[in-house]
py3Dmol code that shows the C-alpha trace and the ligand (Angstrom):
import py3Dmol

protein = """\
ATOM      1  CA  MET A   1      15.444 -20.940   0.434  1.00  0.00           C
ATOM      2  CA  SER A   2      18.020 -18.525  -0.939  1.00  0.00           C
ATOM      3  CA  GLU A   3      16.847 -15.461  -2.853  1.00  0.00           C
ATOM      4  CA  GLU A   4      19.069 -16.041  -5.906  1.00  0.00           C
ATOM      5  CA  LEU A   5      17.133 -19.192  -6.751  1.00  0.00           C
ATOM      6  CA  VAL A   6      13.874 -17.278  -7.108  1.00  0.00           C
ATOM      7  CA  ARG A   7      12.921 -16.393 -10.684  1.00  0.00           C
ATOM      8  CA  TYR A   8      10.773 -13.456 -11.728  1.00  0.00           C
ATOM      9  CA  PRO A   9       9.223 -12.493 -15.088  1.00  0.00           C
ATOM     10  CA  GLY A  10      11.534 -10.432 -17.302  1.00  0.00           C
ATOM     11  CA  VAL A  11       9.035  -7.570 -17.616  1.00  0.00           C
ATOM     12  CA  VAL A  12       6.346  -6.492 -15.121  1.00  0.00           C
ATOM     13  CA  LEU A  13       3.802  -3.653 -15.413  1.00  0.00           C
ATOM     14  CA  ILE A  14       2.622  -1.977 -12.197  1.00  0.00           C
ATOM     15  CA  THR A  15      -0.208   0.575 -12.056  1.00  0.00           C
ATOM     16  CA  GLY A  16      -0.320   3.339  -9.465  1.00  0.00           C
ATOM     17  CA  ALA A  17       3.437   2.906  -9.141  1.00  0.00           C
ATOM     18  CA  ALA A  18       4.414   6.576  -8.774  1.00  0.00           C
ATOM     19  CA  SER A  19       3.952   6.427  -5.001  1.00  0.00           C
ATOM     20  CA  GLY A  20       2.918   4.320  -2.025  1.00  0.00           C
ATOM     21  CA  MET A  21       3.043   0.546  -2.188  1.00  0.00           C
ATOM     22  CA  GLY A  22       3.207   0.480  -5.998  1.00  0.00           C
ATOM     23  CA  ALA A  23       6.484   2.419  -5.946  1.00  0.00           C
ATOM     24  CA  GLY A  24       7.837  -0.034  -3.372  1.00  0.00           C
ATOM     25  CA  HIS A  25       6.888  -3.030  -5.523  1.00  0.00           C
ATOM     26  CA  ALA A  26       8.522  -1.349  -8.536  1.00  0.00           C
ATOM     27  CA  ARG A  27      11.827  -0.671  -6.739  1.00  0.00           C
ATOM     28  CA  ALA A  28      11.941  -4.199  -5.312  1.00  0.00           C
ATOM     29  CA  LEU A  29      11.417  -5.744  -8.754  1.00  0.00           C
ATOM     30  CA  GLY A  30      13.965  -3.392 -10.329  1.00  0.00           C
ATOM     31  CA  ALA A  31      16.519  -4.517  -7.750  1.00  0.00           C
ATOM     32  CA  ARG A  32      15.881  -8.136  -8.805  1.00  0.00           C
ATOM     33  CA  GLY A  33      16.706  -7.577 -12.469  1.00  0.00           C
ATOM     34  CA  VAL A  34      13.135  -7.167 -13.728  1.00  0.00           C
ATOM     35  CA  HIS A  35      12.360  -4.461 -16.301  1.00  0.00           C
ATOM     36  CA  VAL A  36       9.638  -2.495 -14.522  1.00  0.00           C
ATOM     37  CA  CYS A  37       6.952  -0.633 -16.464  1.00  0.00           C
ATOM     38  CA  VAL A  38       5.966   2.084 -13.999  1.00  0.00           C
ATOM     39  CA  ALA A  39       2.447   3.354 -14.795  1.00  0.00           C
ATOM     40  CA  ASP A  40       0.436   6.100 -13.109  1.00  0.00           C
ATOM     41  CA  VAL A  41      -1.595   9.264 -13.684  1.00  0.00           C
ATOM     42  CA  ALA A  42       1.029  11.000 -11.549  1.00  0.00           C
ATOM     43  CA  ASP A  43       4.633  11.673 -12.591  1.00  0.00           C
ATOM     44  CA  THR A  44       6.505   8.350 -12.808  1.00  0.00           C
ATOM     45  CA  ALA A  45       9.946   9.892 -13.450  1.00  0.00           C
ATOM     46  CA  PRO A  46      11.182   9.884  -9.810  1.00  0.00           C
ATOM     47  CA  VAL A  47      10.483   6.142  -9.429  1.00  0.00           C
ATOM     48  CA  VAL A  48      11.908   5.296 -12.876  1.00  0.00           C
ATOM     49  CA  ASP A  49      15.033   7.347 -12.111  1.00  0.00           C
ATOM     50  CA  SER A  50      15.498   5.730  -8.704  1.00  0.00           C
ATOM     51  CA  ILE A  51      15.333   2.250 -10.252  1.00  0.00           C
ATOM     52  CA  ARG A  52      17.851   3.227 -12.964  1.00  0.00           C
ATOM     53  CA  ASP A  53      20.121   4.966 -10.431  1.00  0.00           C
ATOM     54  CA  ALA A  54      20.210   1.717  -8.477  1.00  0.00           C
ATOM     55  CA  GLY A  55      21.359  -0.127 -11.618  1.00  0.00           C
ATOM     56  CA  GLY A  56      17.969  -1.463 -12.685  1.00  0.00           C
ATOM     57  CA  SER A  57      15.831  -1.089 -15.791  1.00  0.00           C
ATOM     58  CA  ALA A  58      12.503   0.751 -15.940  1.00  0.00           C
ATOM     59  CA  SER A  59      10.213   2.733 -18.215  1.00  0.00           C
ATOM     60  CA  GLY A  60       7.519   5.277 -17.331  1.00  0.00           C
ATOM     61  CA  HIS A  61       3.995   5.083 -18.758  1.00  0.00           C
ATOM     62  CA  ALA A  62       1.295   7.766 -18.402  1.00  0.00           C
ATOM     63  CA  LEU A  63      -1.745   5.585 -17.781  1.00  0.00           C
ATOM     64  CA  ASP A  64      -5.127   6.377 -16.306  1.00  0.00           C
ATOM     65  CA  VAL A  65      -6.445   2.891 -15.538  1.00  0.00           C
ATOM     66  CA  THR A  66     -10.027   3.971 -16.296  1.00  0.00           C
ATOM     67  CA  ASP A  67      -9.060   4.637 -19.933  1.00  0.00           C
ATOM     68  CA  ALA A  68      -9.295   1.402 -21.953  1.00  0.00           C
ATOM     69  CA  PRO A  69      -7.656   2.820 -25.131  1.00  0.00           C
ATOM     70  CA  ALA A  70      -4.752   4.094 -22.986  1.00  0.00           C
ATOM     71  CA  TRP A  71      -4.279   0.519 -21.703  1.00  0.00           C
ATOM     72  CA  ALA A  72      -4.069  -0.707 -25.296  1.00  0.00           C
ATOM     73  CA  ARG A  73      -1.468   1.973 -26.122  1.00  0.00           C
ATOM     74  CA  THR A  74       0.600   1.095 -23.038  1.00  0.00           C
ATOM     75  CA  VAL A  75       0.630  -2.610 -23.883  1.00  0.00           C
ATOM     76  CA  GLU A  76       1.670  -1.805 -27.471  1.00  0.00           C
ATOM     77  CA  GLU A  77       4.524   0.375 -26.131  1.00  0.00           C
ATOM     78  CA  ILE A  78       5.697  -2.562 -24.025  1.00  0.00           C
ATOM     79  CA  ARG A  79       5.360  -5.055 -26.899  1.00  0.00           C
ATOM     80  CA  THR A  80       7.423  -2.773 -29.149  1.00  0.00           C
ATOM     81  CA  ALA A  81      10.112  -1.868 -26.611  1.00  0.00           C
ATOM     82  CA  GLN A  82      10.383  -5.076 -24.561  1.00  0.00           C
ATOM     83  CA  GLY A  83       8.746  -7.742 -26.735  1.00  0.00           C
ATOM     84  CA  GLU A  84       7.277  -9.518 -23.730  1.00  0.00           C
ATOM     85  CA  LEU A  85       5.258  -9.097 -20.548  1.00  0.00           C
ATOM     86  CA  GLY A  86       5.190 -11.672 -17.760  1.00  0.00           C
ATOM     87  CA  GLY A  87       3.587  -9.792 -14.883  1.00  0.00           C
ATOM     88  CA  LEU A  88       0.901  -7.218 -14.122  1.00  0.00           C
ATOM     89  CA  VAL A  89       0.202  -5.710 -10.706  1.00  0.00           C
ATOM     90  CA  ASN A  90      -3.159  -3.916 -10.652  1.00  0.00           C
ATOM     91  CA  ASN A  91      -2.248  -1.694  -7.720  1.00  0.00           C
ATOM     92  CA  ALA A  92      -3.771   1.717  -8.577  1.00  0.00           C
ATOM     93  CA  GLY A  93      -6.638   2.504  -6.244  1.00  0.00           C
ATOM     94  CA  ILE A  94      -8.364   5.243  -4.303  1.00  0.00           C
ATOM     95  CA  SER A  95     -10.199   5.200  -1.005  1.00  0.00           C
ATOM     96  CA  ARG A  96     -13.046   7.429   0.110  1.00  0.00           C
ATOM     97  CA  ARG A  97     -14.003   6.786   3.719  1.00  0.00           C
ATOM     98  CA  LEU A  98     -17.669   7.812   3.473  1.00  0.00           C
ATOM     99  CA  GLU A  99     -20.605   6.158   5.204  1.00  0.00           C
ATOM    100  CA  PHE A 100     -23.390   4.666   3.084  1.00  0.00           C
ATOM    101  CA  LEU A 101     -25.856   7.572   3.040  1.00  0.00           C
ATOM    102  CA  ASP A 102     -23.042  10.149   2.759  1.00  0.00           C
ATOM    103  CA  THR A 103     -21.656   8.644  -0.452  1.00  0.00           C
ATOM    104  CA  PRO A 104     -22.434  10.839  -3.489  1.00  0.00           C
ATOM    105  CA  ASP A 105     -23.231   8.994  -6.735  1.00  0.00           C
ATOM    106  CA  GLU A 106     -20.156  10.577  -8.376  1.00  0.00           C
ATOM    107  CA  VAL A 107     -17.873   9.119  -5.684  1.00  0.00           C
ATOM    108  CA  TRP A 108     -19.472   5.693  -6.133  1.00  0.00           C
ATOM    109  CA  ASP A 109     -18.862   5.896  -9.911  1.00  0.00           C
ATOM    110  CA  GLN A 110     -15.274   7.154  -9.583  1.00  0.00           C
ATOM    111  CA  VAL A 111     -14.175   4.566  -7.025  1.00  0.00           C
ATOM    112  CA  LEU A 112     -15.739   1.711  -9.010  1.00  0.00           C
ATOM    113  CA  ARG A 113     -14.136   2.966 -12.232  1.00  0.00           C
ATOM    114  CA  ILE A 114     -10.612   3.164 -10.794  1.00  0.00           C
ATOM    115  CA  ASN A 115     -10.617   0.194  -8.399  1.00  0.00           C
ATOM    116  CA  LEU A 116     -12.671  -2.300 -10.427  1.00  0.00           C
ATOM    117  CA  SER A 117     -13.062  -1.287 -14.080  1.00  0.00           C
ATOM    118  CA  GLY A 118      -9.348  -0.383 -14.207  1.00  0.00           C
ATOM    119  CA  PRO A 119      -8.154  -3.934 -13.407  1.00  0.00           C
ATOM    120  CA  PHE A 120     -10.784  -5.363 -15.804  1.00  0.00           C
ATOM    121  CA  TYR A 121      -9.517  -3.220 -18.699  1.00  0.00           C
ATOM    122  CA  GLY A 122      -5.950  -4.007 -17.667  1.00  0.00           C
ATOM    123  CA  MET A 123      -6.314  -7.779 -17.630  1.00  0.00           C
ATOM    124  CA  LYS A 124      -8.074  -7.724 -21.010  1.00  0.00           C
ATOM    125  CA  ALA A 125      -5.348  -5.502 -22.450  1.00  0.00           C
ATOM    126  CA  VAL A 126      -2.345  -7.546 -21.276  1.00  0.00           C
ATOM    127  CA  ALA A 127      -3.701 -11.076 -21.766  1.00  0.00           C
ATOM    128  CA  GLY A 128      -2.658 -11.435 -25.423  1.00  0.00           C
ATOM    129  CA  LEU A 129       0.914 -10.233 -24.864  1.00  0.00           C
ATOM    130  CA  MET A 130       1.241 -12.432 -21.761  1.00  0.00           C
ATOM    131  CA  ARG A 131       0.040 -15.453 -23.742  1.00  0.00           C
ATOM    132  CA  ASP A 132       2.568 -14.651 -26.487  1.00  0.00           C
ATOM    133  CA  SER A 133       5.231 -14.344 -23.758  1.00  0.00           C
ATOM    134  CA  GLY A 134       4.588 -17.899 -22.579  1.00  0.00           C
ATOM    135  CA  GLY A 135       2.184 -17.055 -19.745  1.00  0.00           C
ATOM    136  CA  GLY A 136       2.414 -14.830 -16.707  1.00  0.00           C
ATOM    137  CA  SER A 137       1.162 -13.757 -13.305  1.00  0.00           C
ATOM    138  CA  ILE A 138      -1.406 -11.075 -12.522  1.00  0.00           C
ATOM    139  CA  VAL A 139      -1.644  -9.728  -8.970  1.00  0.00           C
ATOM    140  CA  ASN A 140      -4.734  -7.701  -8.124  1.00  0.00           C
ATOM    141  CA  ILE A 141      -4.437  -5.523  -5.037  1.00  0.00           C
ATOM    142  CA  SER A 142      -7.777  -5.791  -3.308  1.00  0.00           C
ATOM    143  CA  SER A 143      -8.163  -5.180   0.444  1.00  0.00           C
ATOM    144  CA  ILE A 144      -9.604  -6.775   3.552  1.00  0.00           C
ATOM    145  CA  SER A 145     -12.539  -4.471   2.673  1.00  0.00           C
ATOM    146  CA  GLY A 146     -13.120  -6.925  -0.177  1.00  0.00           C
ATOM    147  CA  GLN A 147     -13.438  -9.841   2.259  1.00  0.00           C
ATOM    148  CA  ILE A 148     -15.558  -8.501   5.126  1.00  0.00           C
ATOM    149  CA  GLY A 149     -18.272  -5.901   5.696  1.00  0.00           C
ATOM    150  CA  TYR A 150     -16.760  -2.415   5.541  1.00  0.00           C
ATOM    151  CA  PHE A 151     -18.681   0.775   6.262  1.00  0.00           C
ATOM    152  CA  SER A 152     -17.724   2.669   3.087  1.00  0.00           C
ATOM    153  CA  PRO A 153     -19.866   1.199   0.275  1.00  0.00           C
ATOM    154  CA  ALA A 154     -17.937   2.332  -2.798  1.00  0.00           C
ATOM    155  CA  TYR A 155     -14.520   1.141  -1.582  1.00  0.00           C
ATOM    156  CA  SER A 156     -15.864  -2.104  -0.156  1.00  0.00           C
ATOM    157  CA  SER A 157     -17.900  -2.927  -3.279  1.00  0.00           C
ATOM    158  CA  SER A 158     -14.985  -2.136  -5.573  1.00  0.00           C
ATOM    159  CA  LYS A 159     -12.643  -4.404  -3.603  1.00  0.00           C
ATOM    160  CA  TRP A 160     -15.236  -7.224  -3.255  1.00  0.00           C
ATOM    161  CA  GLY A 161     -15.741  -6.872  -7.011  1.00  0.00           C
ATOM    162  CA  LEU A 162     -12.002  -7.169  -7.564  1.00  0.00           C
ATOM    163  CA  THR A 163     -11.901 -10.316  -5.417  1.00  0.00           C
ATOM    164  CA  GLY A 164     -14.520 -11.914  -7.674  1.00  0.00           C
ATOM    165  CA  LEU A 165     -13.042 -10.530 -10.876  1.00  0.00           C
ATOM    166  CA  SER A 166      -9.695 -12.113  -9.940  1.00  0.00           C
ATOM    167  CA  LYS A 167     -11.270 -15.545  -9.530  1.00  0.00           C
ATOM    168  CA  SER A 168     -13.212 -15.179 -12.782  1.00  0.00           C
ATOM    169  CA  ALA A 169     -10.084 -14.195 -14.703  1.00  0.00           C
ATOM    170  CA  ALA A 170      -8.048 -16.969 -13.037  1.00  0.00           C
ATOM    171  CA  GLY A 171     -10.439 -19.542 -14.483  1.00  0.00           C
ATOM    172  CA  SER A 172     -10.529 -18.029 -17.957  1.00  0.00           C
ATOM    173  CA  LEU A 173      -6.834 -17.250 -18.370  1.00  0.00           C
ATOM    174  CA  ALA A 174      -5.457 -20.529 -17.003  1.00  0.00           C
ATOM    175  CA  GLU A 175      -5.444 -22.046 -20.502  1.00  0.00           C
ATOM    176  CA  TRP A 176      -2.929 -19.370 -21.541  1.00  0.00           C
ATOM    177  CA  GLY A 177      -0.675 -20.105 -18.559  1.00  0.00           C
ATOM    178  CA  ILE A 178      -1.695 -16.893 -16.829  1.00  0.00           C
ATOM    179  CA  ARG A 179      -2.225 -17.045 -13.055  1.00  0.00           C
ATOM    180  CA  VAL A 180      -4.406 -14.465 -11.282  1.00  0.00           C
ATOM    181  CA  ASN A 181      -4.406 -13.945  -7.512  1.00  0.00           C
ATOM    182  CA  SER A 182      -5.650 -11.207  -5.208  1.00  0.00           C
ATOM    183  CA  VAL A 183      -3.805  -9.643  -2.273  1.00  0.00           C
ATOM    184  CA  HIS A 184      -5.774  -8.226   0.658  1.00  0.00           C
ATOM    185  CA  PRO A 185      -3.786  -5.774   2.765  1.00  0.00           C
ATOM    186  CA  GLY A 186      -5.109  -4.582   6.096  1.00  0.00           C
ATOM    187  CA  LEU A 187      -4.083  -1.098   7.238  1.00  0.00           C
ATOM    188  CA  VAL A 188      -0.766  -0.170   5.635  1.00  0.00           C
ATOM    189  CA  ASP A 189       1.160   3.006   6.349  1.00  0.00           C
ATOM    190  CA  THR A 190       0.871   5.009   3.081  1.00  0.00           C
ATOM    191  CA  ALA A 191      -0.638   8.303   1.914  1.00  0.00           C
ATOM    192  CA  LEU A 192      -3.929   6.450   1.411  1.00  0.00           C
ATOM    193  CA  LEU A 193      -4.447   6.732   5.176  1.00  0.00           C
ATOM    194  CA  ASP A 194      -3.682  10.485   5.266  1.00  0.00           C
ATOM    195  CA  GLY A 195      -6.277  12.401   7.236  1.00  0.00           C
ATOM    196  CA  SER A 196      -7.584   9.350   9.074  1.00  0.00           C
ATOM    197  CA  ASP A 197      -5.541   9.447  12.288  1.00  0.00           C
ATOM    198  CA  THR A 198      -8.553   8.970  14.566  1.00  0.00           C
ATOM    199  CA  PHE A 199      -9.813   6.046  12.479  1.00  0.00           C
ATOM    200  CA  VAL A 200      -6.369   4.435  12.381  1.00  0.00           C
ATOM    201  CA  GLN A 201      -5.822   4.892  16.121  1.00  0.00           C
ATOM    202  CA  ALA A 202      -9.176   3.265  16.869  1.00  0.00           C
ATOM    203  CA  ALA A 203      -8.487   0.427  14.407  1.00  0.00           C
ATOM    204  CA  LEU A 204      -5.215  -0.519  16.103  1.00  0.00           C
ATOM    205  CA  GLY A 205      -7.222  -2.019  18.978  1.00  0.00           C
ATOM    206  CA  SER A 206      -8.555  -4.686  16.588  1.00  0.00           C
ATOM    207  CA  ILE A 207      -5.197  -5.684  15.100  1.00  0.00           C
ATOM    208  CA  PRO A 208      -3.580  -8.582  16.995  1.00  0.00           C
ATOM    209  CA  ALA A 209      -0.151  -7.518  15.645  1.00  0.00           C
ATOM    210  CA  ALA A 210      -0.880  -4.131  17.323  1.00  0.00           C
ATOM    211  CA  ARG A 211       0.570  -2.044  14.489  1.00  0.00           C
ATOM    212  CA  LEU A 212       0.044  -0.937  10.908  1.00  0.00           C
ATOM    213  CA  GLY A 213       1.584  -2.961   8.097  1.00  0.00           C
ATOM    214  CA  ARG A 214       4.707  -1.703   6.340  1.00  0.00           C
ATOM    215  CA  PRO A 215       4.580  -1.365   2.526  1.00  0.00           C
ATOM    216  CA  ASP A 216       7.508  -3.810   2.195  1.00  0.00           C
ATOM    217  CA  GLU A 217       5.436  -6.491   3.946  1.00  0.00           C
ATOM    218  CA  ILE A 218       2.931  -6.282   1.085  1.00  0.00           C
ATOM    219  CA  THR A 219       5.767  -6.184  -1.466  1.00  0.00           C
ATOM    220  CA  ASP A 220       7.056  -9.537  -0.157  1.00  0.00           C
ATOM    221  CA  VAL A 221       3.713 -11.160  -0.972  1.00  0.00           C
ATOM    222  CA  VAL A 222       3.484  -9.521  -4.404  1.00  0.00           C
ATOM    223  CA  LEU A 223       7.020 -10.751  -5.213  1.00  0.00           C
ATOM    224  CA  HIS A 224       6.058 -14.270  -4.186  1.00  0.00           C
ATOM    225  CA  LEU A 225       2.958 -14.277  -6.395  1.00  0.00           C
ATOM    226  CA  LEU A 226       4.909 -12.950  -9.399  1.00  0.00           C
ATOM    227  CA  SER A 227       7.723 -15.462  -8.935  1.00  0.00           C
ATOM    228  CA  ASP A 228       8.246 -19.120  -9.784  1.00  0.00           C
ATOM    229  CA  ARG A 229       7.619 -19.909  -6.095  1.00  0.00           C
ATOM    230  CA  SER A 230       3.851 -19.743  -6.614  1.00  0.00           C
ATOM    231  CA  THR A 231       3.342 -21.619  -9.893  1.00  0.00           C
ATOM    232  CA  TYR A 232       0.389 -23.643  -8.536  1.00  0.00           C
ATOM    233  CA  MET A 233      -1.371 -20.626  -6.999  1.00  0.00           C
ATOM    234  CA  THR A 234      -4.201 -19.125  -8.995  1.00  0.00           C
ATOM    235  CA  GLY A 235      -7.588 -17.769  -7.946  1.00  0.00           C
ATOM    236  CA  SER A 236      -6.280 -17.413  -4.384  1.00  0.00           C
ATOM    237  CA  GLU A 237      -6.932 -14.629  -1.866  1.00  0.00           C
ATOM    238  CA  VAL A 238      -3.881 -13.734   0.216  1.00  0.00           C
ATOM    239  CA  THR A 239      -4.715 -11.728   3.339  1.00  0.00           C
ATOM    240  CA  VAL A 240      -1.876  -9.637   4.828  1.00  0.00           C
ATOM    241  CA  ASP A 241      -3.346  -7.830   7.807  1.00  0.00           C
ATOM    242  CA  GLY A 242      -1.631  -8.608  11.120  1.00  0.00           C
ATOM    243  CA  GLY A 243      -4.551 -10.888  12.032  1.00  0.00           C
ATOM    244  CA  LEU A 244      -7.314  -8.256  11.769  1.00  0.00           C
ATOM    245  CA  VAL A 245      -9.774 -10.337   9.721  1.00  0.00           C
ATOM    246  CA  SER A 246      -9.141 -13.682  11.394  1.00  0.00           C
ATOM    247  CA  ASN A 247      -8.910 -12.513  15.015  1.00  0.00           C
ATOM    248  CA  GLY A 248      -9.760  -8.814  15.265  1.00  0.00           C
ATOM    249  CA  LEU A 249     -13.178  -9.351  16.824  1.00  0.00           C
ATOM    250  CA  TYR A 250     -12.056 -11.513  19.771  1.00  0.00           C
ATOM    251  CA  HIS A 251      -8.832  -9.554  20.140  1.00  0.00           C
ATOM    252  CA  ARG A 252     -10.959  -6.504  20.880  1.00  0.00           C
ATOM    253  CA  ILE A 253     -13.509  -8.364  23.032  1.00  0.00           C
ATOM    254  CA  LEU A 254     -10.720  -9.776  25.221  1.00  0.00           C
ATOM    255  CA  ALA A 255      -9.069  -6.361  25.507  1.00  0.00           C
ATOM    256  CA  ASP A 256     -12.389  -4.750  26.469  1.00  0.00           C
ATOM    257  CA  ALA A 257     -12.979  -7.508  29.047  1.00  0.00           C
ATOM    258  CA  GLY A 258      -9.617  -6.608  30.583  1.00  0.00           C
ATOM    259  CA  GLY A 259      -8.544 -10.240  30.836  1.00  0.00           C
ATOM    260  CA  ASP A 260     -11.727 -11.258  32.735  1.00  0.00           C
ATOM    261  CA  LEU A 261     -12.961 -14.406  30.933  1.00  0.00           C
ATOM    262  CA  SER A 262     -15.773 -15.193  33.380  1.00  0.00           C
TER     263      SER A 262
END
"""
ligand_1 = """\
44
NAD
P -1.409 5.569 -2.566
O -2.518 6.570 -2.504
O -0.167 5.812 -1.771
O -1.007 5.277 -4.095
C -1.988 5.050 -5.073
C -1.404 5.377 -6.436
O -2.438 5.132 -7.426
C -0.974 6.849 -6.586
O 0.333 6.909 -7.136
C -2.015 7.423 -7.543
O -1.502 8.469 -8.372
C -2.381 6.192 -8.360
N -3.666 6.347 -9.050
C -4.819 6.840 -8.557
N -5.767 6.865 -9.518
C -5.190 6.350 -10.637
C -5.662 6.112 -11.954
N -6.917 6.423 -12.326
N -4.813 5.557 -12.856
C -3.535 5.258 -12.508
N -3.032 5.478 -11.276
C -3.859 6.023 -10.349
O -2.096 4.191 -2.102
P -1.499 2.833 -1.521
O -1.826 2.774 -0.063
O -0.116 2.602 -1.982
O -2.519 1.810 -2.213
C -2.150 0.931 -3.246
C -3.277 -0.101 -3.368
O -3.416 -0.813 -2.127
C -4.656 0.508 -3.651
O -5.362 -0.306 -4.574
C -5.338 0.467 -2.301
O -6.744 0.430 -2.393
C -4.770 -0.810 -1.729
N -4.842 -0.903 -0.276
C -4.231 0.018 0.530
C -4.329 -0.112 1.921
C -3.671 0.852 2.865
O -3.943 0.781 4.072
N -2.798 1.742 2.417
C -5.061 -1.176 2.467
C -5.661 -2.096 1.608
C -5.545 -1.960 0.247
"""
view = py3Dmol.view(width=600, height=400)
view.addModel(protein, "pdb")
view.setStyle({"model": 0}, {"cartoon": {"style": "trace"}})
view.addModel(ligand_1, "xyz")
view.setStyle({"model": 1}, {"stick": {}})
view.zoomTo()
view.show()
């Protein structure tokens, strides 16, 4: 199917869009004629400028996703300046690779606040404007850590929570024409993996695709879920992991067995 036939919302808000995958989603949407609201605690100007320099339209929003009043202010800014909002990507997230008994209470609280409370505040804040805009699509960036057991309790619980929160919101917001789906990346090459070379190297042995994911491979799925090519998808979990969840276990067992199936 040719790309020009795909339709996207006129205005999309992306959190954590100053860097990493969020910045990639923002640039891809900007290149497709979408006005991108680039939100982050970090400086959004470089991403906004790069979208404008490429001929697109974007605005920067200082938004800490844990701050519910700041969400309300951001949505009001968008209502005033753009008059509509058809998409939200809850992408902002942090990872702390700490084992269960090594996880301080403050880390637990911080990870849950950013990765789970943030999307909750966000969906509540945008729902009214999306309804007034004729409906929309919300994409929550969870993780495979929100689908399987993962050693780090705060990250895993936050992403499992986001998986459930997405399904809950999908049911409630359907009457306003708002779809909600979750995306579950495996290991993707961004700054989030900085300082974990040993972990990443060891993980590669469980990935049938035998490599990390590229940010643009996650962007493709986000674009699909925001577009009119997914109008009957809501409450779905989309795993994008090179086969890690579905086949990682036997991939590793077969490799360890060295091809000996006896
Ligand atoms: P990243 O660290 O490169 O970017 C995260 C962005 O979120 C940064 O720009 C940061 O400033 C922003 N951010 C952090 N706290 C914030 C807050 N309170 N409010 C607003 N913005 C905040 O990470 P990434 O790899 O691009 O990850 C994007 C999303 O994908 C995250 O939710 C992450 O959990 C998820 N994810 C990543 C991987 C991976 O392997 N990289 C795998 C699965 C899921």
